[in-house]
C-alpha positions in Angstrom: 126.8 101.3 142.6 125.2 100.6 139.4 123.9 103.1 136.9 120.0 103.9 137.1 120.1 104.3 133.2 120.4 100.3 132.6 117.1 99.3 134.4 115.4 102.2 133.1 116.3 101.2 129.4 115.1 97.8 130.3 111.8 99.1 131.2 111.4 101.1 128.0 112.1 98.0 126.2 109.5 96.0 128.1 106.7 98.6 128.1 107.3 99.1 124.2 106.7 95.6 123.7 103.6 95.4 126.0 102.0 98.6 124.0 102.8 97.0 120.6 102.6 93.4 120.8 101.9 93.0 117.2 105.4 94.4 116.5 107.2 92.2 118.9 105.3 88.9 118.5 105.9 86.4 116.3 103.4 83.2 115.2 105.2 80.7 117.4 104.9 83.1 120.4 101.4 83.4 120.0 98.9 81.8 122.6 95.0 81.5 122.5 92.7 81.8 125.2 91.0 78.7 124.4 94.3 77.2 124.6 94.0 75.9 120.9 97.1 74.7 119.5 97.7 74.6 115.5 100.2 72.3 113.7 101.5 75.3 111.6 102.2 78.9 111.4 103.4 81.4 109.4 104.5 85.3 110.2 102.8 87.1 107.1 104.9 89.6 105.3 102.6 92.3 105.2 100.1 94.5 107.7 102.0 92.6 110.8 99.6 89.4 110.4 99.9 86.0 111.4 98.4 82.8 110.3 97.8 79.6 112.1 96.4 76.3 110.6 95.8 72.7 111.0 95.0 71.0 107.9 93.2 67.4 107.8 94.0 65.5 104.5 91.4 62.9 105.6 88.4 65.0 105.7 89.9 68.0 103.8 89.3 70.1 106.8 91.3 73.6 107.7 91.4 75.0 111.1 92.5 78.7 110.6 93.3 81.5 113.1 94.1 84.8 111.5 95.3 87.3 113.8 96.0 91.4 112.6 95.8 94.5 114.1 93.2 96.6 112.6 93.6 100.2 111.2 91.6 101.4 114.2 90.0 99.9 117.2 86.7 99.8 115.4 88.2 98.3 112.3 87.9 95.0 110.7 90.4 92.2 109.6 89.8 89.7 106.6 91.3 86.5 105.7 90.4 84.8 102.2 91.0 81.9 99.6 90.8 82.9 96.1 90.2 79.3 94.1 91.1 81.1 90.5 93.5 84.0 91.2 95.9 85.6 93.3 94.4 88.8 93.9 91.4 90.2 95.8 88.8 89.8 92.9 87.3 86.3 93.6 88.2 86.1 96.7 86.4 83.9 99.2 86.4 85.9 102.3 86.1 85.9 106.0 85.5 89.3 107.6 85.9 89.8 111.7 84.8 93.0 113.0 82.7 94.5 115.9 79.0 94.7 115.4 76.5 97.5 116.6 76.3 95.9 119.9 79.9 95.9 120.6 80.2 92.2 119.8 82.8 90.3 117.6 81.1 88.5 114.8 82.6 86.9 111.4 80.8 87.4 108.3 81.4 85.5 104.9 81.8 87.7 101.6 82.1 86.7 98.2 84.5 89.3 96.5 83.3 88.9 92.8 84.6 92.3 91.8 85.7 95.6 93.3 82.6 97.4 92.9 80.7 93.8 93.9 81.3 92.8 97.4 78.1 91.0 98.9 77.6 89.0 101.9 77.2 85.4 101.2 76.7 82.3 103.0 77.7 80.2 100.2 81.5 80.0 99.4 83.9 77.9 97.4 84.6 76.4 100.9 82.0 75.5 103.7 82.5 77.2 107.0 81.6 74.6 109.7 82.6 77.0 112.7 83.7 81.0 113.0 84.5 83.1 116.2 86.2 86.2 116.6 87.8 88.0 119.2 89.6 91.5 120.1 92.2 92.0 122.7 95.6 93.9 122.9 95.0 95.4 119.9 94.7 92.5 117.8 91.7 90.8 116.5 91.8 86.8 116.2 89.5 85.5 113.7 89.1 81.6 114.0 87.2 79.6 111.7 87.1 75.6 110.3 86.7 75.3 106.7 85.6 72.3 104.6 87.6 72.5 101.2 85.7 71.3 98.3 88.8 69.6 96.4 90.3 67.0 98.3 94.2 66.7 97.8 94.6 70.1 96.9 97.1 71.4 99.5 98.2 74.7 97.7 96.0 77.8 98.0 96.1 81.1 96.9 95.4 83.4 100.0 94.6 87.2 100.6 94.3 89.0 104.0 93.7 92.7 104.7 93.0 95.1 107.3 90.4 98.2 107.4 89.6 101.4 109.3 85.8 101.1 110.0 82.4 99.3 109.5 79.6 101.3 108.5 75.9 99.7 108.6 77.6 96.5 109.3 79.6 96.5 105.9 83.3 96.9 106.0 84.8 100.4 104.8 87.3 100.4 102.2 90.7 99.7 103.4 93.8 101.6 102.4 95.8 101.3 99.1 99.5 101.7 100.5 102.3 99.0 99.4 101.5 96.7 102.5 97.8 96.5 101.7 98.6 95.9 97.8 101.1 93.1 99.1 99.0 91.5 101.3 98.6 88.1 99.0 100.3 85.1 98.4 100.1 81.2 98.2 99.9 78.7 101.1 101.4 75.3 101.2 99.1 73.7 103.7 101.4 70.6 104.3 104.8 71.9 104.3 103.7 75.3 106.1 105.4 77.4 103.1 103.9 80.9 102.5 105.2 82.7 99.6 104.0 86.4 99.0 103.3 88.0 95.4 106.1 90.3 94.8 104.2 91.9 91.8 102.7 94.5 94.3 105.9 95.8 94.6 106.3 96.4 91.0 103.1 97.9 90.6 103.5 100.4 93.3 106.7 101.4 91.7 105.1 101.8 88.3 102.4 103.8 90.0 104.9 106.3 91.6 106.8 106.7 87.9 103.3 107.6 86.4 102.6 110.2 89.3 106.1 111.8 88.6 105.9 111.7 85.1 102.4 113.7 85.0 103.5 116.0 87.9 106.7 116.9 86.2 104.9 117.5 82.5 101.3 118.6 83.2 101.7 120.0 86.6 105.2 121.9 86.0 106.6 122.1 82.8 103.1 123.1 81.2 102.5 125.8 83.3 106.1 127.1 83.0 105.2 127.1 79.2 102.1 129.2 79.6 104.0 131.7 81.8 106.8 132.2 79.3 104.4 132.6 76.4 101.9 134.8 78.5 104.6 137.3 79.9 108.0 137.3 77.7 106.2 138.3 74.6 105.6 141.5 76.1 109.3 142.3 76.2 110.6 143.2 72.6 113.7 142.0 73.5 112.7 138.4 74.0 111.0 137.8 70.4 111.6 135.4 69.4 113.6 133.7 72.0 110.1 133.3 73.7 108.3 131.8 71.3 111.2 128.9 71.1 111.3 128.5 74.9 107.6 127.9 75.0 107.4 125.3 72.2 110.3 123.6 73.9 108.6 123.7 77.4 105.2 122.3 75.8 106.9 120.0 73.8 108.6 118.4 76.6 105.4 118.5 78.6 103.5 116.6 75.9 106.5 113.7 75.5 106.6 113.2 79.3 103.0 113.5 79.5 102.1 110.8 77.0 105.0 108.6 78.7 103.0 109.3 81.9 99.5 108.6 80.0 100.6 105.6 78.5 101.8 104.1 81.9 98.6 104.9 83.4 96.6 103.1 81.0 98.7 99.8 81.2 98.0 100.3 85.0 94.4 100.2 84.6 94.7 97.5 82.1 96.1 95.4 85.1 94.2 96.3 87.9 90.7 94.7 86.8 87.8 96.1 89.2 89.9 99.5 90.4 88.6 102.3 88.5 89.1 106.0 89.0 86.8 107.3 86.8 87.3 111.1 87.1 91.3 110.8 86.9 90.8 108.5 83.8 88.7 110.6 82.0 90.6 114.1 82.8 93.9 112.1 81.5 92.3 111.3 78.1 90.7 114.7 78.0 94.2 116.3 78.6 95.9 114.1 75.9 93.6 114.6 73.2 93.6 118.3 73.9 97.6 118.0 74.0 97.6 116.4 70.8 95.3 119.1 69.4 97.9 121.8 70.3 100.9 120.3 68.6 98.8 119.6 65.6 97.8 123.3 65.7 101.2 124.4 65.9 101.7 123.0 62.5 98.5 124.9 61.0 99.5 128.4 62.8 99.0 131.2 60.5 101.3 133.9 60.0 100.9 137.1 62.0 99.3 139.3 59.1 96.8 136.3 58.3 93.1 137.1 59.0 92.8 133.7 60.5 95.4 134.3 63.2 93.1 136.1 65.3 90.8 133.1 65.5 93.6 130.8 65.7 94.7 132.8 69.1 91.5 132.5 70.6 91.4 128.8 70.0 95.1 128.2 71.1 94.7 130.2 74.3 91.5 128.9 75.1 92.6 125.3 74.9 95.8 125.9 76.5 94.1 127.6 79.8 91.4 124.8 79.6 94.4 122.1 79.9 95.9 124.2 82.8 92.9 124.1 85.0 92.4 120.2 84.2 96.1 119.5 84.3 96.3 120.9 88.2 93.0 119.2 89.2 94.2 115.9 87.6 97.6 116.1 89.7 95.8 116.4 92.7 93.2 113.8 92.0 96.5 111.5 91.4 97.8 112.5 94.8 94.8 111.5 96.6 94.8 108.0 94.8 98.6 107.5 95.4 98.4 109.1 99.1 102.1 109.6 99.3 103.8 111.1 102.2 102.8 114.3 103.4 106.1 116.1 102.1 105.5 115.4 98.6 101.9 116.9 98.3 103.6 119.9 100.1 106.5 119.9 97.9 104.3 120.2 94.9 102.2 123.1 96.4 104.9 125.0 97.1 106.2 124.4 93.5 102.7 125.7 92.3 103.2 128.8 95.2 106.3 129.8 93.6 104.8 129.6 90.1 102.2 131.6 91.2 104.0 134.2 92.8 106.7 134.6 89.6 103.3 134.9 87.5 101.8 137.6 89.8 105.0 139.5 89.6 105.3 139.2 85.9 101.7 140.3 85.3 101.9 143.5 87.3 105.4 144.4 85.2 103.8 143.6 82.2 100.8 145.7 82.8 103.1 148.3 83.8 104.8 148.1 80.5 101.8 147.9 78.3 100.2 150.9 80.2 103.3 152.6 79.5 103.4 152.1 76.1 100.1 153.5 75.3 100.6 156.5 77.5 103.8 157.2 75.3 101.5 156.6 72.3 98.6 158.7 73.1 101.1 162.0 74.3 103.4 161.6 71.1 102.9 164.6 69.3 101.0 164.8 65.8 103.0 165.1 62.7 101.2 166.5 60.2 
């Protein structure tokens, strides 16, 4: 008697394929309700997407079918040709989504910049026909295009998926690696589709930028403040606390400058993508930290009459930087949107540092009050 586990396992495989068609299909296995057949197809390397097309060189027409799963059932998909560049800016785009009546529609947009996304009936190419349908968790976008440049058979194309549509306008898509890598070149004749690998490099540099700044402004800098605020209370820690404080803050500054420079480079390469608050706080942190470094060189001696004012400046700027650094680290986490474990790990580090600071706060107050008490009860020596 055969084991019942084998057919059950087969059932699980079949069920998983039926539930997740976008994971199991290839472009060559896809069929369309209109029995439309395309000359070529490609399994696109990002966003579980597929592209089918037939190119007619005589009249320079391109029949395309773009198939992709939206982020959510009420989301959108888009396929575009960029006649000038390899990215999103300048892309002449076809969007497919459900309108307010629940009907699938195709809209055309000219993405002149990340901040200027306008519906336009006039694109680099003419759209003779367009349609869309939704079934099985996939949106299928069909279009017949007339290309303006005869003989041009290699195109820069971009594709994307999004979560929702608001007032007939596609909502912003995610900025995960798959979303950033959804671009490439397409040879209409040979059928070769090459992806743009520069996205992987940019994602790595974003992660490096985030790690450097989290370590510098988000961890080392608060530790340096804790050392200065609490260890100097203990006479036995003098002057060790000062050198530990300087070492910690200088290390944070050097690493932070490296992270800041990486961020500036990323910003210059990401035309149209701006994170104003994150960028402005980063510039402010760099400026204040540089002031702190130079202020160290001008630090008056303890008996100098200006030392009191220098302390007010130094402490005020330091605590301002602490608040800004923590805000900006979380701003960066929102932008990078890493796995939850990384945000949780950083919050855990802050909780530990906060607990240590609270404990030391109690201990130092006890020490200070005890010293005052001893001074007040000390017999007067006439």
